[in-house]
C-alpha positions as CSV (number, residue, x, y, z in Angstrom):
1,M,20.4,9.3,-8.5
2,N,16.7,8.5,-9.2
3,V,14.5,6.0,-7.7
4,Y,11.9,3.9,-9.7
5,K,8.8,2.4,-7.8
6,F,7.1,0.1,-9.6
7,G,3.8,-1.6,-8.3
8,G,2.1,-5.1,-8.4
9,A,0.2,-3.9,-11.8
10,S,3.0,-3.3,-13.7
11,V,4.6,-6.5,-12.9
12,K,1.9,-8.8,-12.9
13,D,3.3,-11.2,-15.7
14,A,6.2,-11.5,-17.8
15,E,5.4,-8.9,-20.2
16,G,5.0,-6.4,-17.3
17,V,8.6,-7.8,-16.3
18,K,9.9,-7.4,-20.1
19,N,8.4,-3.9,-19.7
20,L,10.2,-3.2,-16.7
21,F,13.2,-3.9,-19.0
22,K,12.6,-2.1,-21.2
23,I,11.9,0.9,-19.3
24,I,15.0,0.7,-17.1
25,N,17.4,-0.4,-19.8
26,T,17.7,3.3,-21.1
27,H,18.3,4.6,-18.2
28,K,21.9,5.9,-17.6
29,E,22.2,7.4,-14.2
30,N,22.4,5.7,-10.5
31,L,18.9,4.1,-10.1
32,I,17.2,2.3,-7.3
33,I,14.4,0.1,-8.7
34,V,11.5,-0.5,-5.7
35,V,9.3,-3.4,-6.3
36,S,6.0,-4.7,-5.4
37,A,4.6,-8.1,-4.9
38,M,3.2,-9.1,-8.6
39,G,-0.6,-8.7,-9.2
40,K,-2.8,-9.3,-6.8
41,M,-0.2,-11.6,-4.7
42,T,-0.4,-9.4,-1.2
43,D,-4.1,-10.3,-1.8
44,A,-3.3,-14.3,-2.0
45,L,-0.9,-14.2,0.6
46,E,-3.3,-12.7,2.7
47,V,-5.8,-15.2,2.2
48,L,-2.9,-17.9,3.2
49,C,-2.3,-15.7,6.5
50,N,-5.9,-15.8,7.6
51,A,-6.4,-19.5,7.0
52,Y,-3.5,-20.3,8.8
53,Y,-3.9,-18.1,11.6
54,S,-7.6,-19.2,12.5
55,K,-6.9,-22.7,11.1
56,T,-9.8,-22.4,8.6
57,G,-10.1,-22.7,4.7
58,D,-7.2,-24.6,2.7
59,I,-4.2,-23.7,3.3
60,E,-2.0,-25.9,0.8
61,Q,-5.2,-24.7,-2.0
62,A,-3.8,-21.4,-0.8
63,F,-0.5,-21.6,-1.0
64,Q,-0.4,-23.7,-4.1
65,K,-2.1,-21.1,-6.0
66,I,0.8,-18.4,-4.7
67,K,3.7,-20.9,-6.2
68,D,1.4,-21.6,-9.6
69,F,1.0,-17.9,-10.3
70,H,4.8,-17.3,-9.9
71,Q,6.0,-20.4,-12.1
72,H,3.5,-19.1,-15.0
73,I,5.7,-16.2,-14.9
74,I,9.0,-17.7,-14.3
75,N,8.2,-20.3,-17.6
76,D,7.5,-17.2,-19.4
77,L,10.8,-15.0,-18.6
78,F,13.4,-17.9,-18.6
79,G,11.6,-20.8,-21.0
80,T,14.2,-23.7,-20.2
81,Q,16.8,-21.9,-18.5
82,S,14.7,-21.8,-15.3
83,E,16.9,-24.0,-12.8
84,D,18.8,-21.3,-11.4
85,I,15.7,-18.9,-10.7
86,N,13.8,-22.3,-9.8
87,K,16.0,-22.8,-6.7
88,S,16.3,-19.4,-5.8
89,V,12.4,-19.4,-6.0
90,D,12.1,-22.8,-3.8
91,N,14.4,-21.8,-1.0
92,L,11.7,-18.8,-0.6
93,Y,8.9,-21.3,-0.7
94,I,10.7,-23.8,2.2
95,K,10.7,-20.8,4.4
96,L,7.0,-20.1,3.9
97,Q,6.1,-23.4,4.2
98,N,7.7,-24.2,7.4
99,I,5.7,-20.7,8.7
100,I,3.4,-22.4,7.8
101,D,4.0,-25.8,9.3
102,S,4.5,-24.4,12.6
103,E,1.9,-23.4,15.1
104,P,1.0,-19.7,14.9
105,S,1.8,-16.8,17.5
106,L,-0.5,-15.1,19.7
107,S,0.4,-12.2,17.5
108,Y,-2.0,-11.6,14.0
109,D,0.1,-8.5,13.2
110,Y,3.2,-10.5,13.4
111,E,2.4,-13.4,11.3
112,Y,0.8,-11.3,8.8
113,D,3.9,-9.2,8.3
114,R,6.5,-12.9,7.9
115,I,4.0,-14.2,5.9
116,I,2.7,-11.3,3.3
117,S,6.6,-10.2,2.9
118,F,7.2,-13.1,0.7
119,G,5.4,-11.4,-2.1
120,E,8.3,-8.6,-2.1
121,L,11.2,-11.5,-1.8
122,L,9.4,-13.3,-4.6
123,S,9.0,-10.7,-7.3
124,T,12.3,-8.9,-6.4
125,T,13.9,-12.3,-6.8
126,I,12.7,-13.2,-10.4
127,I,12.9,-9.8,-11.5
128,A,16.5,-9.5,-10.6
129,A,17.2,-12.3,-12.3
130,Y,15.6,-12.2,-15.4
131,L,17.2,-8.3,-15.8
132,E,20.8,-10.3,-15.2
133,K,19.5,-13.1,-18.0
134,Q,19.3,-9.9,-20.4
135,G,22.9,-8.3,-19.6
136,R,21.7,-5.6,-17.1
137,K,23.8,-5.7,-14.1
138,V,21.5,-4.9,-11.1
139,K,22.5,-5.7,-7.3
140,F,19.5,-7.3,-5.8
141,T,19.6,-6.2,-1.7
142,D,17.0,-7.4,0.6
143,I,15.9,-4.4,2.6
144,R,15.0,-5.2,5.7
145,K,18.8,-4.8,6.2
146,C,18.5,-1.3,5.5
147,I,15.1,0.0,6.3
148,I,15.3,-0.9,10.3
149,T,11.5,-0.3,12.3
150,D,10.1,-0.6,16.1
151,Q,8.0,-3.9,16.4
152,N,4.5,-2.1,15.9
153,Y,3.6,-4.8,13.2
154,R,1.8,-4.1,10.0
155,N,2.5,-0.3,10.1
156,A,6.2,-0.3,11.4
157,C,7.6,3.2,12.5
158,V,10.9,3.6,10.6
159,N,14.4,4.5,13.2
160,L,15.6,7.1,10.2
161,E,18.8,7.6,11.8
162,L,19.5,4.2,12.0
163,S,18.1,3.7,8.3
164,A,19.8,6.3,7.3
165,Q,23.0,4.9,8.5
166,L,22.5,1.3,6.6
167,C,21.7,2.5,3.7
168,R,24.2,4.5,2.7
169,K,26.1,1.5,3.3
170,V,24.4,-0.8,1.3
171,F,23.6,1.5,-1.8
172,T,27.1,2.8,-2.4
173,F,27.0,2.8,-6.1
174,Q,30.4,2.0,-6.0
175,D,30.2,-1.3,-8.1
176,T,27.0,-1.4,-10.3
177,F,24.4,1.9,-10.4
178,M,21.3,0.3,-10.1
179,Y,19.7,-1.7,-7.4
180,I,16.7,-3.6,-7.4
181,T,15.0,-3.8,-3.5
182,Q,11.4,-4.4,-2.2
183,G,8.9,-1.9,-1.5
184,F,6.6,-2.4,1.7
185,I,8.5,-4.5,3.5
186,A,11.2,-3.6,6.5
187,G,13.0,-5.2,9.4
188,T,14.2,-5.1,13.0
189,T,17.1,-5.0,14.9
190,T,16.3,-8.8,15.9
191,N,15.8,-9.6,12.1
192,Q,12.4,-9.7,12.6
193,T,9.9,-8.5,9.3
194,T,7.9,-5.5,9.4
195,T,5.8,-3.8,6.6
196,L,4.9,-0.4,6.5
197,G,1.1,-0.3,6.1
198,R,-0.6,-1.5,3.1
199,E,0.4,-0.5,-0.5
200,G,3.8,1.1,1.4
201,S,5.8,0.7,-1.2
202,D,5.7,3.9,-2.5
203,Y,6.5,5.1,1.3
204,T,9.7,3.1,1.1
205,A,10.5,5.0,-2.0
206,A,10.3,8.3,-0.6
207,L,12.0,7.0,2.0
208,L,15.1,6.0,0.5
209,A,14.8,9.2,-1.8
210,N,15.2,10.8,1.3
211,L,18.1,9.3,3.1
212,L,20.1,9.3,0.2
213,N,19.2,12.6,-1.2
214,A,17.6,11.5,-4.7
215,E,17.0,14.1,-7.5
216,D,13.8,12.5,-7.8
217,V,11.2,9.5,-7.3
218,T,9.1,8.0,-10.3
219,I,5.8,6.0,-9.4
220,W,5.0,4.0,-12.4
221,K,0.9,3.7,-12.9
222,D,-1.2,1.5,-15.2
223,V,-3.3,5.5,-15.4
224,P,-1.6,8.3,-17.7
225,G,-1.0,10.5,-14.2
226,I,-2.9,11.8,-11.0
227,M,-6.4,11.5,-12.3
228,N,-9.4,13.1,-10.5
229,A,-11.3,10.0,-10.9
230,D,-10.4,6.0,-11.2
231,P,-10.6,5.6,-15.0
232,K,-11.4,2.1,-14.1
233,L,-14.9,3.0,-12.4
234,Y,-15.7,6.3,-14.2
235,E,-16.2,7.8,-17.4
236,N,-14.3,11.4,-19.1
237,T,-12.0,11.8,-16.1
238,E,-8.8,13.8,-16.7
239,I,-5.1,14.6,-16.1
240,I,-3.8,16.4,-13.2
241,S,-0.2,17.7,-14.6
242,K,0.5,18.8,-11.1
243,L,0.3,19.2,-7.5
244,S,1.2,20.3,-4.9
245,Y,2.5,18.2,-1.4
246,K,-0.4,19.7,0.7
247,E,-3.2,18.4,-2.2
248,A,-1.4,15.3,-2.7
249,I,-0.8,14.6,1.4
250,E,-5.2,15.8,1.5
251,L,-5.9,13.2,-1.3
252,S,-3.7,10.1,-0.2
253,N,-5.0,10.7,3.2
254,C,-8.8,10.1,1.7
255,G,-7.5,7.1,0.1
256,A,-6.4,8.4,-2.8
257,K,-4.7,5.1,-4.2
258,V,-2.0,6.5,-6.4
259,I,0.1,7.8,-3.6
260,H,0.4,6.3,-0.3
261,P,0.0,8.6,2.4
262,K,3.1,8.1,4.0
263,T,5.2,9.1,0.8
264,I,4.8,12.7,0.7
265,K,6.5,14.0,3.7
266,P,9.8,12.5,3.5
267,L,10.0,13.8,-0.6
268,Q,8.3,17.1,0.5
269,N,11.0,17.2,3.6
270,K,13.9,17.8,1.0
271,G,12.2,19.2,-1.7
272,I,12.5,16.1,-3.9
273,P,9.6,15.9,-6.7
274,L,7.4,12.6,-7.3
275,Y,6.3,11.8,-10.8
276,V,3.5,9.4,-11.9
277,R,3.8,8.1,-15.1
278,S,2.4,5.0,-17.2
279,F,4.1,2.2,-17.6
280,L,1.8,1.4,-20.8
281,Y,2.8,4.9,-22.4
282,P,6.6,5.8,-20.7
283,E,7.3,8.5,-23.3
284,S,4.3,10.6,-21.8
285,H,5.3,12.9,-19.0
286,G,2.7,12.1,-16.7
287,S,2.0,14.2,-13.2
288,V,4.6,15.5,-10.7
289,I,3.9,16.5,-7.5
290,R,6.4,19.0,-5.6
291,E,6.2,22.8,-4.3
292,L,4.0,25.1,-5.9
293,D,3.6,29.2,-5.1
294,E,0.8,29.1,-7.4
295,K,-2.6,28.2,-6.3
296,L,-4.3,25.6,-8.7
297,E,-7.7,25.5,-10.2
298,L,-8.3,21.7,-9.9
299,P,-11.4,19.9,-10.8
300,P,-13.8,17.9,-8.5
301,I,-11.4,15.2,-7.4
302,Y,-13.2,11.9,-6.2
303,I,-12.4,8.6,-4.3
304,N,-13.6,5.1,-3.5
305,K,-12.2,3.2,-0.8
306,D,-14.3,0.1,-0.8
307,H,-14.8,-3.2,1.7
308,Q,-15.2,-0.7,4.8
309,L,-17.0,-1.3,8.0
310,L,-19.5,1.1,9.4
311,L,-20.2,1.0,13.1
312,T,-22.4,3.3,15.2
313,L,-21.8,3.0,19.1
314,S,-24.1,3.5,21.7
315,P,-23.4,3.1,25.6
316,R,-25.8,0.8,27.6
317,D,-25.4,3.5,30.2
318,F,-26.8,5.9,28.5
319,S,-23.4,8.6,29.2
320,F,-22.6,10.9,26.8
321,I,-19.4,10.5,24.2
322,A,-17.0,12.4,25.5
323,E,-13.1,12.5,26.0
324,E,-12.9,9.5,28.1
325,K,-14.9,7.0,26.2
326,L,-13.3,8.4,22.8
327,S,-9.7,7.6,24.5
328,R,-11.2,4.0,25.1
329,I,-12.5,3.5,21.8
330,F,-9.6,4.7,19.9
331,A,-7.2,2.4,22.4
332,T,-9.5,-0.2,20.9
333,L,-8.8,0.8,17.6
334,A,-5.2,0.9,17.8
335,K,-5.0,-2.4,19.7
336,Y,-6.4,-4.2,16.5
337,R,-4.1,-1.8,14.2
338,L,-7.5,0.0,12.7
339,R,-6.9,3.1,11.2
340,L,-10.3,5.4,11.2
341,N,-11.3,6.4,7.7
342,L,-14.0,8.9,8.7
343,M,-16.0,9.3,12.3
344,Q,-19.0,11.4,13.4
345,N,-20.4,11.6,17.2
346,S,-23.8,13.1,18.6
347,A,-24.5,13.2,22.3
348,I,-24.6,9.5,22.9
349,T,-23.6,8.0,19.5
350,F,-20.2,7.6,17.6
351,S,-19.7,6.6,14.2
352,F,-16.8,5.4,12.4
353,C,-15.4,4.1,9.4
354,I,-12.7,1.7,8.9
355,D,-11.4,-0.4,6.3
356,L,-12.7,-4.6,7.0
357,N,-11.0,-6.8,8.2
358,E,-12.5,-10.5,8.8
359,A,-9.5,-12.1,10.5
360,I,-10.5,-9.7,13.8
361,F,-13.8,-8.8,13.1
362,E,-15.7,-11.3,15.7
363,D,-13.0,-10.3,18.6
364,F,-13.1,-6.4,17.4
365,I,-16.9,-6.4,17.9
366,N,-16.9,-9.0,20.4
367,E,-14.6,-6.2,22.9
368,L,-16.7,-3.2,21.8
369,H,-20.3,-5.3,22.9
370,G,-18.3,-4.8,26.6
371,E,-19.6,-1.4,27.0
372,Y,-21.4,-0.7,24.0
373,E,-24.6,-1.2,21.7
374,V,-22.7,-2.0,18.2
375,L,-24.5,-1.5,15.1
376,Y,-22.6,-1.9,11.8
377,N,-23.1,-2.8,8.2
378,K,-20.2,-4.5,6.2
379,N,-18.9,-3.5,2.8
380,V,-19.9,-0.4,2.4
381,R,-18.4,2.5,0.5
382,L,-16.2,5.5,1.1
383,L,-16.9,8.2,-1.2
384,T,-14.9,11.4,-0.9
385,I,-15.2,14.4,-2.9
386,R,-12.2,17.1,-2.9
387,H,-13.3,20.4,-4.7
388,Y,-17.0,19.6,-4.6
389,N,-19.6,21.3,-6.4
390,E,-23.7,20.0,-5.8
391,E,-23.7,18.6,-9.6
392,I,-20.8,16.3,-9.0
393,I,-22.4,15.0,-5.7
394,N,-25.9,14.5,-6.9
395,T,-24.4,12.5,-9.5
396,L,-22.6,10.1,-7.6
397,T,-24.7,9.7,-4.8
398,T,-28.2,9.1,-7.1
399,D,-29.2,5.6,-6.6
400,K,-27.3,5.3,-3.5
401,K,-28.3,4.7,0.0
402,V,-26.0,7.7,2.5
403,L,-25.3,6.2,5.5
404,V,-23.1,9.4,6.4
405,E,-22.5,12.7,5.2
406,Q,-19.8,15.2,6.2
407,R,-19.3,18.3,4.5
408,S,-16.3,21.2,4.5
409,R,-15.1,23.8,2.6
410,L,-13.1,21.7,-0.1
411,T,-14.3,18.2,0.8
412,A,-17.4,16.0,1.2
413,R,-17.4,12.3,2.2
414,F,-20.1,10.3,2.0
415,V,-20.7,6.2,3.8
416,V,-22.7,4.8,0.7
417,A,-24.1,1.7,0.3
418,D,-26.2,0.3,-3.0
419,Q,-29.9,0.5,-3.0
């Protein structure tokens, strides 16, 4: 059995869905297809969620944008034969409308998960209908009934034992050899919707592979494999044909978009290889992540994380930044579901870099103000260079204002702002 994961870029329009069909149509073995929300729909749903929760902005306009995007794809795929799929999609819209017509709860994370999940539900509903229209027998599966988590909304922890039992009951391959399901989202024992962390569809694919003992996982991207840098941002990038699990974990933890940070562990635990291939050039071999005995000579690999928030905290009483204060800072970060991307401290200051979330920004800053003087820079960039040398550092930081710099044996990291 194999697992294929298709991200939002691969199904951003009708041509992408048709291309997915071409890729899976030649597959003859048992297959699970994991699909993300189409295009930038997660971003669009975040706009809707934030408008709903904060009661600001035009909620109906944000919702209409989501409807129009999917309707355009439906029209292109089904033409005049769209009555059935429109009914299915309308049922999802009714459920989403009921949410945004109600009063939001006091938990942003809870509301986020139940609204954002519609991206994956819409994409898989549309794609499953298209595959059926093309004569491909594929079984639609709601992953929320299979992957069960706790109620740690927006970054839920999976109950592996229960999920394994449920997945083995659902993915039997007795009446079909092909399933389609959602990435990123999951469910609780009380039928609440959770998510596995942003870009978590890779993790879903890895979990299914682990729980069902898959032969391999393939992630279909818009790049020819694992690159040493984002080819959309940099020239003269190169493909890295193979990586060890350890190196892949380091890169994903630094923000490499090609792999979600949680993806590797379930695969490494069972020695399942992960392939990264191009949906634009499916005949090419791409890259593989697996256990490697040899030490690889890797080129400098550089990773950008945009939309970052850099904060520096100084205790108002000039006390030291010691373990007790750090524990309280970490507790505040955990309260707001914020992940540290970089941290650095001196005697009486603590600087750290996190993803910028405007929806909770004011509440988060106000809570820190109770004990600290707070300085911050919005929309800075975190630049990571793995296997760095001085030449590449100079090239990438020229004309940038370096706010924070860190170096270890293999990795250099910089928080930078444009001059």
